[in-house]
N, C-alpha and C positions, 0 to 999 in steps of 0.2 A: 636577380629578381628585381620586375619591375611590376608596382603597381598601376592600376589600368587611373589613368591620365583623367583629368578635369580640369577647365576653364573655361570659360567667360566665351573666349573668343572660339572656342572648338565647339561648343551648346550654341552656336548661333549657327554653324557652320555646318552643320546634321540633324535637317528637317526627319521627324517623322519622331522623336524622342521627347520625353518629359524627364529631365534628369533631378532626384537628387540625392545630395550629397553628406554623407554621416562621416565625419572624419576623414581617413583617409580611402574612405570606399566608395564605389558609386555607384547604385540602384538608377535603375531605367526601368521606363513605363514604357511599354510599347501603346500607342496608335494608330485608332484604324486607318493612318495615311501613310502607316509604317507597313502594314501589308498589301494596300494597293500602291507602293513603292513597288515593293519585292516584285509584286505579280510580274509586273511590267518590266524592270532587270533581268527577271531568269529566263522572260520570252525572247529576249532579245537575245537573238542570236546570230552570228551571220550566217547564211547558207550558203554551201557549195557549189552552188547552183548562180549565184550574183553576188555581184559585189555593192549591192545596197542592203541595208538592213533596214527591215522592216517598222515602221515605227508606231505600236498598240495604244492604243489612246484612252484611258480613265473618262469616261463617261461624267464617273462624279464628282471629279476636278474641274470643273468651266474653267479656258480662260490656262493655264498649266500643260495644256500635255503637248505643247508643241518644247515646253521647258523642259523634257524626262528625258533626256537620253538613253539610247537604247542599249550605251553601254556604261555598267556602273562607276560612277568615282570614286575613289579613292576613299572621301570622307562616308557615303553611307554607308561603302563596301567596313570601316572599321565601325559605324553602329550598329551592322547588324552579329561582327565580330563582338563585339562588347553582352551587344542585347545577348546572345549564346553563354560567352562564359559566365551571364550572369542570372540566367535561367532556365540553361538546361547543363546541369554544372553537374560537373564530376569530381567536382574540388573544391575543397573549401575554397570562401569568398575573402582569405584576407589577402592572395597576391596576385598578382598574374604574370607570375611563371610563364616559363616558356612549352613544362607540358601541359600545363592550362590554354598556353596563345596557340597549340595546337590542334588541337579537341575544341574550340571553339572558333577555329578557323579552319577546320574539315570541316563544321558544321555548318557552317556562311557558304560554303560549297556543297555540301550538300544541298542546302534550300535550291541550288538551282537546278542540281541534277535531277534530284526528286519532280519541278514539274518539268526540266522536256521529257523526263522517264514517263509518267504518265501523261503526257501527250501521244509521245512515242504509241503505245502499250496502248490507250484511247484509238490513235487512229487505225492500228494492228487489226484488232477488234473492227472497229467499222468495216473498215476497206474489205477483212478476211482475205489477207494475203497470206499466199502458202511463206512458211515459214520454216527454215534452218533451228537449230538443237543439236547444240554439240555437245558428247556427251564424253566427259575426261575426268579422272580419278582424280589428278594434279592438275591448276593454275600457278603459275613461279607469279606473281603479279609483280612485288615490290611497290616501292612506296603509290602512292597516289594521291598525294597534296600535286606534288609540281605539275603532275603528266594533268590532273584531273583542271587547272586554271587555266595549263600551259592550249589542253584542247579549250579549253571554250573562249583562247584569246583572255582571259583572266590576271597575265603573271603581271603586267608592271603595275598594276590598278592593286595588286595585293599585297605586293611590295612598300608600291606607298603608305596603304591604308599599314600595315604593319607598323611602318617603323612612322607612322605616327602616335601605335598606340605602347613603343618603347621598344621595338622588334627587327629583326632581319628576318627574312623572309626565310634563308639557307639556313639560318640557326632553328629555326622552327619550324621545318621544315626537316632537320634535321633528326626532329622528335621520334617520329611517323613511325613505330615500327615497319620490317617487312611483312606482309600477308602470309602464313607460315601453312600455306594453303599445294604446296609443292614443293623440288628440287630441279630434278635436272631441263635437258631442252625439251622435256613433250611437255612438261607444265609451263615452262617458257613460250613455248608455240602455241599452245591451247593460250591463251593473254597475248598477246601480239595479235593473233589469229578475231580473238572480239577487238580488240583496237581498229581494225578493219575494218571488221564486219560495220561495226558502229559508223565510222570515216566514211567508208562507200552506202550508206545508204541502205544498206539489207536487210531484214528482217529476219531475225536471228535472235535468238539464248543460248547460253551456258550451262550447264550443269555438271555442280560439284556437290564435295564434300564439305563442311565445316571441321577441317579443323582445331580443338582446344590444343593442344598440344606441340602442330607442326612431326614431324620427321624425325628433328632433336637438334639442336644447339649445340654447335661444337665447338669442345674446349682443346687447346695446342699443349699439353702438361710435357717434362720428361720424359714422361714413357710414352709420348703419344696424343691418339686421336682418344677424346672424352666427351661421354656422350652426355646430354641435359636435357631436360625437355623446352621444349620451345614457350615463350614466356609472352605471345604476341598479344592476349585477347585480357592479361591481368586489368589493364587500366579501362578496358573494355575496344569497342572498336566502332568509333564514329561514319562512315562507312555505309554499314552494315543495317539497314528495313527487317526487323525481327516483322514475321508474314502470319501472327495468331492464328489468324482466321484459316491458312492454308496448309495444312497438314494431309496427312496419306497414313492408313496402316500398313505398316509389312510386317507376311510375314514366315513362321524359318519355323521346318521340322512339322509337327501332322503328322495327316494322313491322306491317302484319296480317294476316296468312294463314286461306285457309279450309282444316279439315281433312275430310277427304272425307267426317266426317256431313251435314258442311254450318256444323258448329259453328265458329264464329272462338276465335282467337288471339292475342295479344299479345304477341308475340317482341324481342327483340335490345332496344338501348340504350343507357341510361342509368338505375341505379337506385342509389337512395338510403335512410335510411334516417331514420323520423318514430319520436323517443323522446318517451315521456308524462315531463308534469312538471305533477303536479298541488297545486291550489291548494283547501280549503276555504273556503268561502261559510257565515257559520253566519245562521241568522235571530234574528230577534227574539221573545227570552222564548219558545223555543223550542227544542228537543234539534236540531230537522231541521237537518242542516249539507249543505250539495250541495258540488258541485264543478265546479269552473274547470279543465278540462285543456286544456296548452296540448302543443303540438307545435314539439320543436327538431327541428335536422335533423343528419346525420353519416352519415360512409361509415363499411363493415368497416377491420377495419386491414387487410386485405389488401391495400385498394386504398390503399397509402402503399407506395408506388412505390425499394423501397427501393435498387433498381440505381443508379435515375439520382440519388438523392440523391447515394451512394456515390460516384457517378462528376461530381457538382460541380452537376449541373443540377436545383438545389432547386426549381424554379420547377413543372418538372413533375411531378417527385418528390409536390410537394405539390396538382397543382390540383384529383386527385380530390376530395381531402378541402378542399377553400378553396370550390370548386364547391357542393356540399350544403351548407358553411357557413352561405355567404351569404342561403342562400335563408330566412335567420331573422337575419340581420342587422340592416336596416332598414328601420320603415312604411313601407309606398310610397314605394320606391323612384322614382325621376324616370322615366320611361317617353320621355322627345323620342328618345331612337335602340333602334333592336331588340334592343341586350341588353338597357336596360333594363323594354321589350316584354315581353322571354320575363320573368325573375326575375318581374317582376310574375307574369303565368302560372303559374311555377314557383311562388310563393307560395302563390296561389288552388288552385289542382290539390292542394299537399300540403295545406294543408287538407282540403278533401274528401275526397280519398280516406284518408285518415290517420284525418280520422273515420267515414266511415260503415262504413269500417274495421272500424273498434271499435266501434260500433253493433249493426251486423248480428252480432259476438262477443257482445255481450251478449246479445240476443234469438238468439240460437243454444241461450245458454249457457241461457238463465229456460228455452225452448221445449223443452230435451229433445231426445229423439230418438224418433220422425222426426219432419225438421219442415217444419212447415206455412206454405208462404210465405204466404198466404193471409190466413193469419196477420197479418202484418208491419202495416199500417198500424190496425192495432187495437192493435199495443202498440207504435208508434213513430211523433212525428210530428217530423219534423221545420221549422224553422226561419231561413229563409235573411233573414236580416237586411242587406239592399239588395241588390243584384246580385254583389258580391263572390265570397259564394258558390254563385255558376246551378251552378259543374261538379259542385257533389253532384248534378246530377237525371241526364247522362251518367254518371258515374263509378255510381248507385247500378244501373241500368238493365244495365254493363257488369258489376257485379257477381253480380245476376241470372242476367243471359243466361251470358254464360262460363263464368261461376264457379261457381254453382249450376244450368245446366243448366233454367233456367226461360224458356218462348219468349216472343216478342216482345210477345205478345198481355197476357200474366200480368205482364212487367215493367212495363208500362207504361199498366197498370193500377193497381198495387203503390204503384207513385213515385204517378203521380197520387192519389196516397188519403191519400200522406208527406207531400211536401215542400210546405209554403207559404211566403208571395214575402211580406217587407215594403219596403215602397220609400219612400223619402226624400226624394227629388229630384224636383224636375221640370228641373233647368238641363240639357239636350241634352245639354254634352258629359259630365252623367255618369249616363248612360243607357249604360253601356258598351259599347261596340262591338270587335270584335276581327278583327284579318287572318283571313280563310281561310284562306290560305298559310299563316301561322305559326298559328295550331289544329293543320294538317294537320300539320307539319314535328312539330310539341312534343305530341300529342295522337290522333296517326290514328287509333284504335278512336275514340273521343268524336266528334272528326266526321260517322265513319260514322251513330257515334247521332246525331249531332242532324241529318241529310240524313235522318232514317227519321221525326224529331218532323216535320220542318218538314212532308214527306210528308204523315204525318198532319194536321196541320194545314189545309194548300190540297186535300185531299178532302175536309173537313170544312167550308169556305168552298163551295167548288162544290157540298157537297149542302145548304148553307143559304141560297147565292144561287142556284145555277143558271148555265148559260149561255150563258142570251139576250140578257142582257145583258153581254156583253162588255166594256164601259166599264167599267161596273161592276166588273167584276170585276178588274179590272185596277188597279184603283184600290185593293178591297178585300189586291190580295196585294202590293200596292206598302205598305202602310201594318203588314199586321198579321204578314205572312215572318219569320221565324229567320234565315232565309238573305239578305242582300240586294245585290240585285245577282249573283243566280246564277242561272244555268239552270232551267228548271222540270224538276221527274224524269219521268224517260222516262214513267214510268205516267199520269201525268197527261197529259204531253204525247199518251200514248197514247190520251183518254178521251178529249181536245179535240179532235183527227180525229175520234174516230169520231161524234162530238157532232155536228162541222158536216158530217162529210158525211151524217150521220142529219139534217141541219137543210136541206143540201142538195139530198138527197129526195122532205122535207115539201115547198117551195117549191117544184119540181116539179109534183109534185101540182097542188097550191094554184093555180099559171099554167095547165097543163095543159088547152087548148077557150079560152082569153086570148088577147085580138089581142095583136098580137106589140109594143102599144108598153106595155100592161102588164108583159110576159115582160119587155124590154129594159131598163124604170125600175127591175126588183126587180133583175136582175143591176146594173147600176149600182151600187146602195143596196148592195149585199151587198160591191162590186169597193170604196168607200169605205170601208165599214165597215172591211177587212183593212185597207185603205193606212194607219187611223187607229191599229187597238189592238194591238198586238202585246206580246210576255210576253218579248223575246231584252233580255237585261243589254247594259248599256254599258259600251260597251269603254273608254270612259273616267274612268270609273266604280271603284274599289276595291269588292273583290269582299268582304264583313262578314257579319260574327254577330251579331247584333244579342240582349245575355245577356236586356236588360229584356223580348226579347216571349219569350225564353224559359220564362223563370221567370210567365209570368203565363197561359203555356199548358200547361205543367207542373204546375203551381200547384194546389192545392184552393183557394188563399184567395188575393185579393190585397187588400192594406190598405195605407190614407192614415196618414198620422199626427198630423194637424191635421182637423176637418172641414171646413173651407175646403181643405186641399190634398185627402181622397180626394174631392169633389166634382169638383177641375182630373184629377187624375187617373181621373176616370172623363168626364168632358166632353172633355176635351183630350188626355191624355199617352198618352192611352188606348182611348180611345173608342170603337175598330171594335170591339174584345173587349168590351170594356161589353157595345155591342147583344150581341155572341151570348152572354159570357156573366154577362148579371147578375149572376146569385148568387154568384157568383167576389167581388162585390167586395165592403167593406167598410172602414169607419172604425175606428180602432183611433188615440185622440189619446193623444200620449206620454204619460207622467209621471216626477216622479222621487218616490227614498223618504227619507219625512221621517223615517227616523233620523239618516241623515246632516247632514240637507237643515235640520234643523233641532235636529232633538234636539240631534244631541252637536256638531255647527259655532255652534250660538248659544245655550247652557244659560242666558243671564242671560233672553234672549225665551222657551226653554220652560218656564221657574219662571212665570213671569205666566200665561204661556196655563193651565199646570198647577192657578192659582191660581183663573184666573178661570173656565176651563169644570168647573171642579171635580172635576176629574178628569185621570190620564196614558194614560187612554186614548189620548185625541186620536192618540196614534202611531200604531197600530195602526188605527184608525177616523177618521181625518184629520174626515168628515161634522160631528165635532165642536167642530172651528174652529167651523165657523157659528155658532155660541153665542155666539163676540165681536162678532160688531153688536149686539148689545144692548145693547153695555157700552161703544157707542166715545162715546159721547156721554161719559162716565161719568171725572170729572175725574182720580180716583187710576187710573183703569187708564192714563189719559193719562201722567199725569207719570210711573208706573209705566214707559211705555212710553219715554218721548224718554230716562229715566235709562238702559234697557237702551242703548237705538240712540247713547246719546254715550262710554256703556265701548265699545262693539266700535269707534266711531270713535275715539275713541284707540287701540286695535287696531290701526287701521288705517294712521292716520297715524306711529307706532310703524313698526308694518310699511313704508309706503314710505320712510320715512327711513331703512332698513337697509336696505334691496335699492335704492331709486334716491340717497338723496345727498338728495331735495325737503325740506324743514322748510316741513312741512301745516298750517294750524287748522284744529282737529279742529272746531271753531264754526260753518264753510263746512257748505254743502249738497258732501253728493257724491254725485257724480254720473258714474253710471262707464259703457262699454260694456265686456266682458271676452268675447271669442268669435274663434274659425276670421277672420284678415285676406282677406276678399273684396270684390269689388266691390261684390256685392248685397248685402250686411251694411252694406253703407252706412258705413261708418268715416270714407270720405273727409267725405260728409254732416255727417258729426258735426263735423268739424275743422273746415272749411268754416264751420260757422255759429259753433266760438268764433273764427276767423279774424274773425268781423266783430264780434263781441262786444269783441273785444280793440282794434278798430279803430273804433267807436265809444266806448270806456269814454278812446283817447287824444285823442278829440275833444274830450270832456268838460273841464270841472276836476273838482276833486278832491270838493268838493261835491257837485255833477250828480250823477259816478260814482256816491257813495256813495247819495245819494237813486236814485239809478234801479235798481241792480241789487245781487243779493244773490252776496255773496261766494261763488265756489263752487272744489270741487279736481275737475275734469275730467280721469278716471283710464280709461284706454287701459288694456287686454292681449290679447295671443291673437297669433301664431303666420303668417306669411303664409308659405305652399311656395314651399320652397328652388328650387325655378325657376318662381316664380310674379312676372312681372317686374314687374307694377304694382303691386300690392300689397303687395311690398316699398318703393317709390317710398313708397308710401301711407303702413306706418310710416318713412319718414323723416322723411317732409311733417310726419309727429304730432312728431315728436322733437326736428326743428327749430326747433316752433310753440312745443314746451314750454320749448328755450334759453333761448329769446326773453323770453316771457312770465314765463319765471319770474323773469328777472333783474333785470326793468322794475319799477326802483323806485317808478314813478309807480302802479305798478296794485299790487304788495305782494300784501298776502292776500288782494283782490278775486279776483284771478283766478288759478287754478296749473293747469298740465294736466300732464300725469305716465302718462307708458307704465313699466308695470310689466314687466320682462323675464322671461321662462322661465313665459308665465299657465300655470297647472293647476293641478291642481285641491283640494292644498294650498292653493295661493292663490284657490283662489274659496271658500274651508269659511272665511277670513280677511276678503276686501272684501265679500263677498254679508253677511255679517252689522249687518256697518258702513252701506251703499252709504244711500243717501234719491230715489236719482230711479236707474234704470239704463233704457238705449237700445238700442232693438226696433227697427231702423229699415229692414228692409228693402224693394225694392224690392216691394209689392203681386207676390202670386202665386207668389213665388221661394223661400223659405222653406218648406219643412216644414209644421215645427211652429215647431220650438227648447223648449226644455228651460231653458233659462238664467230664461229667462222667469219662468219656475214655480217659481224656485230664486229668483229673487227676490219675487217677490207673497208667497210663504210669509215670509218675512221680514219684511216689513210694509216693502217699498220700491214705489217707487209707478212704475209704466211710461210710458215716455214712445215709441208704438209708430205702425207702420202698419196697414190690416185685413189682417194678413198670419199664416200663421202658426197659432201656438197663441193668438197675442193677441185673436184674436177673440174665441174663449171663456173668454180670461183677461178681457176688459171685460165679457163678456154676466156675469159671478160674479161679480168686485168692484165693477160699475157704472159706467154712460157718468160720473159725477164723478166719480170717484176713476181713470181713466186718461187719462193727454194724447193723441188722437188725431189725424195730420195726414196728409195724401198723400192720393194718386192710390189709386182701388180699384182690384183685381187687374180686374174686368173694362174699367177704361176703358185699361187700358195698352197694346194691340193697337191701340188707335184712336190713344192719345199718339207712339206711334211712326210710325206710317204721319204724321198728322200732323207733324212733324220731321222723314220724310223727305222729306216734297212744299213741305217750306222756309216751313213754319206759325205755327215756336215763335217769339218774342217772349220774351226770357230777359226775368228781373227785374232792374231798375236794382242794386237790392241784391246780388245772384247776381256782375254784371258788377264794379263795386266791389271785390271783395276779392276775385276773380282778376286786378285790373290790381293790387292791392294783393300780392299774392304775388308777383308777375314784378315787384316791386319793388325783391325781394331784402333788405325787409322781415326774413326770417326766413332768412340768410346767401345763401351764393356755388351752393349747387347749382342746379343748371337741372332746373326744372321744367317746363319746356314740356311734355316729352311729355306731364306727368297732368295742366296745366292744359287742353291741345290734347286730352285723352280728353271733357274738356265740351262740345266745339266742334264746329265743323259738322253737316250734314247724313247722311252719311251716308259708308262706306267703315270700316273692319277698324282698331281701339282710336277712335275716332267716334264724334260722334253720340248722346255722353250717353247709351248703352241700356239706364243703367239709374236716369236717371233722376234725375237729382242738385240738376241744374238745377230740374227743372218740381215740385220739390219742393222745393227751400231756401224758397222765402217766407212757403209753410203752414210751415216747422218750425222758420222762424223764429218767427214768429208765435207758436207756441204756446209754445214757447220764453220768451217773456215772460209766455203766463200759468202758467206756474210758476214763476215768481220772483214772480209777484202773488201765489201760491200758498202758498209757500214762506212767506212775510212774517208772514201768518195763522198761526201753531205748533198752535193749537188747531186748526183747520181739516186742514192738513197732516197732524197727531197721527192727527186723524178718519179720514182716507184710509188713512193708511201700515197703522189697527187692523182698515178692512174688507179691503183687501188680501186681510193675512193673514188672514182670516174667509173670504173668499171662494174663497180656495185650495183649498181643500178634497175640488174635485173633481179633482186632479191630480197624486193621491198613485200613483205608483206601483205598485201594491198595487190601486187600481181597472183600470188599464191590465192587468196581469198578470187576474186575476178573468175579461176577458172575452176574451185572447188565451185559456185554459184554455177558456172556457163556447164559445163561439166557431169555433175556430178547431183546436184541439189535440185537443178533447174527451179532458181529464183530470181527478181529481177528486184531492181532498187527502187525502195518507196522514201521520196520525197516528203514530208514532212507539210499542208497547207503553209 
């Protein structure tokens, strides 16, 4: 614990403050000159288009402007940190310990961000630029301090300033909790995109929800995973700026009434207020600072029932408040209950309604009066990150029709030119469907609008395919309609009846004059057709709204997130739509920001890359990473590369000891699989392979073990959704195997199995630089893209995986010899499942051996019958090995043997590692954002003056 330092020498070196000392505490009085220095400091940021820094002179200080450097010195930064510690406190004044140092430092950085944010915002307003708005239910931001000062090029200055104050920058940064706004790749992608948008000077904002308790904090106990609420906001969030003047009313329930003029009004119901919290997002080496606007929910104070409270009915008194606030309590609340489903829908609609109201307010303010709504798509691009923001489609139409007075035709045209949709999954359960009854109850006006869109779609399908072949038409409607298992609209029924009557008249004319036998045959054929083709809903099936179909129909563009995924989207998931609108479908392979994922989290590797490429421009132009390939055999580079990896591995070993208590050997291979726990991601295949390895080791003599196996530390991390029972069984299984293996004296350092609790961005920033083998082993065709595979490759980690998601493109870029490939391919999966259902699958003896070993109780008394049973049988829910663990097991085990052989040759392994980094240049989120901006959003970079 450190007290605020104070000395006469220091007071003379820090201008802009007067000091008063009182015992061990230091008090500051801010002077006008400090504000001038602060303003000059924060606006002085290097622009990526120029190597020269702009000098901003202060006319109020004659003769001193030339002395004001454009990059703040450590003394002035230290003074600013001290000011925030004293005058914007969240802690008691007695000590300047690490938590207080972090908040004060963050607030000091935020000063710079706010000035740049204001400059960016004002310039966008002045120039009335077209702006992209990214709507996402989650953002996996990670810690912000090191990223912010790194992007501002102030890392060294802040490190020196904190040393003056008695702390190390790394220790201070370690006090920051990860923002609990996301869970997996969807949220991390959104955060990488914001970093790239700012860095590349694209005008854009992100919109999300401010979750008070996040998804959950994961604890690992003897019973497996346990969940507790995140506490990331417990000490406040120094990065956010609450905008109490930016709030919007959001309505649920109520009814829709028709006015005398034919217009509609949504009245009554439940109203809550969404309040804006802004988080500045700085670009790298640029003044551009964009915004992530998060919504928090509340109600007006008059909703507090004071009479009920004083009468002792406290629950009733607070009901409206709690009902509003709980919308932003938890990311992805359990939705197995009706209440859970309603809450999820409320979350999604709150995000969409508040964001659309805000976007429209921006447009109206920038446009002036009168507003030309036809120009809306020329100034606004809305990107839906998966189906969660789908309700922005009917919400935009509702606002345009009901509040702005536009016609249906105008509103529908504007919406189709404004919104676009990114698909992130091929899993049927993740292509959201909502009960029509539930939506009708919660959002009655939006259901009316969705019905209108569905009707437009049906008429489009009929216009394209006609009514001659009713079987074909029935198939198209079944696949493509937004409203599933719901009666056809009246206009469509009337049209079909007219077509049928017209067809009957034509048939009569054709058969008139023919013999009775021909006429009778025609009538019989017509009767058979009517018996077979029906458009009536099935009363035994639920009536649903298909959100993904709504996105495809309404969006200007639909993109997948890897080449193989986009092909699956076109040829399987949305094939009927692709046939109708092929021009809508695009691929935009995901990417990750090289700032956070190499430059800042792996400084040792960054220095080597800069040295051998001859420039640090690779941080912005990752194509320069490919230069490393020509040096991959160079012994000096290989030596430096291995030394950097070893230092990172030592950090990982220290981290694992701190978090889990396990001591691991930093000379062993570090084998890592960190991602959301899901059956299709096949952590089960990994741990079954480890069990096989362990069993074989136990059957050998010590000499045989040492000769056969490379020492490994197998590291897992990731969260299983709280209600996903099978995923939680997998977590329990991994931890049980670890408990047994890690305490087996016969095995020692040859094999360790470690599950890292509460995996998040900050954990990834430690593990990824020190990893040597990374597992991306999903069932082929089921992973849309993945982004962790890109981060590992960038950091010189070699991948083992299937031909799935971005693995396909990574393998192409790094070279087939530098990627460990195994498993069935995507086009084979359906046939293999069919073969299994027909009882033709014969499991590999090694796989059967592992299951028997587990059932023998080697890993404790927990009953793993449900888990092992899911890998057996030919059909049935939770059976028949749907994710093909057994099918791919022999190929996986044999591939792991090749990994061992390669690792024994460290020169070969190091070359493979270098070529992975060299080949990862394509997977920067900067490239991805350029493609979105060019092909979908149609926006241009805007450089601040």
